[in-house]
C-alpha positions in Angstrom: 171.1 272.5 41.8 173.0 269.3 43.0 176.3 270.6 41.3 176.3 273.8 43.8 176.2 271.6 46.8 179.5 270.7 48.8 180.4 269.1 52.0 178.6 272.0 53.9 175.2 270.3 53.1 176.6 267.4 55.4 177.0 270.2 58.2 173.5 271.0 57.5 172.2 267.5 58.0 174.4 267.1 61.2 173.0 270.7 62.3 169.6 269.3 62.0 170.3 266.1 63.7 171.7 268.2 66.7 168.6 270.5 66.3 166.3 267.5 66.8 168.2 266.2 69.8 167.9 269.7 71.4 164.3 270.4 70.9 163.0 266.7 70.5 161.2 267.7 67.2 162.5 268.3 63.6 163.2 271.6 62.4 160.8 271.3 59.6 157.5 269.2 59.7 154.8 268.6 57.6 154.1 266.9 54.1 157.1 266.6 51.8 156.0 269.6 49.6 155.7 271.8 52.8 158.9 270.6 54.1 160.7 271.3 50.9 159.1 274.9 50.8 160.2 275.8 54.3 163.7 274.6 53.9 163.9 277.0 50.9 162.2 280.0 52.4 162.7 280.1 56.3 164.9 279.4 59.0 163.9 277.1 61.8 162.9 278.5 65.2 165.8 278.9 67.3 166.2 275.9 70.0 165.6 278.0 73.0 162.3 279.2 71.7 161.3 275.3 71.6 163.1 274.2 74.6 163.8 276.9 77.2 166.8 275.5 78.7 168.8 274.8 75.8 172.3 276.0 76.4 173.0 279.1 74.6 176.5 277.9 73.3 174.8 274.8 71.7 172.2 276.8 70.3 174.8 279.0 68.5 176.7 275.9 67.4 173.3 274.5 65.8 172.2 277.8 64.2 175.6 278.1 62.6 175.4 274.5 61.3 172.1 275.0 59.9 172.6 278.6 58.4 170.4 278.7 55.1 173.6 280.3 53.3 176.3 277.7 53.1 178.9 280.4 53.5 177.8 281.1 56.9 178.0 277.3 58.1 181.1 275.6 59.4 183.5 275.1 56.4 184.2 271.5 57.6 182.7 269.0 60.2 186.0 269.2 62.2 185.4 272.7 62.9 182.0 272.2 64.2 183.6 269.0 66.3 186.0 271.5 67.6 183.4 274.0 68.8 181.5 271.0 70.4 184.5 269.9 72.3 185.2 273.2 73.4 181.6 273.9 74.7 181.7 270.5 76.6 185.0 271.3 78.1 183.9 274.9 79.1 180.1 275.3 79.2 180.2 279.1 79.7 176.5 279.4 79.8 176.5 277.3 82.9 174.1 274.7 81.5 176.1 271.7 82.3 176.4 272.7 86.0 172.7 273.1 86.0 172.1 269.4 85.3 171.0 270.2 81.8 171.0 267.0 79.6 169.6 266.0 76.1 167.1 263.5 78.0 166.2 266.0 80.8 162.9 267.4 79.4 162.1 271.1 79.6 160.0 271.6 76.5 157.7 274.7 76.9 154.1 274.0 77.7 151.8 274.5 74.9 149.4 277.3 75.1 
């Protein structure tokens, strides 16, 4: 219930915003009842399965922020911000050097 929520729900919301920036689509779509059921029962599709060139480091940060179990999320927004800053400073998956950008396109074609 609402009494069980804490600041980690804000981390989850921030993670969902990052998910949408990375994939160009919400993590959960449909009518409200469907979305609520999905939130309660499934994890979103990993961003790299939606947009093939999402950097692995950003996917890892995003997925940690939207973990269904709050104990597995970042404990504070500052911790998530630190990881984002570290990725920006050293994108070890090489994505920055390949010209990756949030507005660069790259969504997988529909079959």
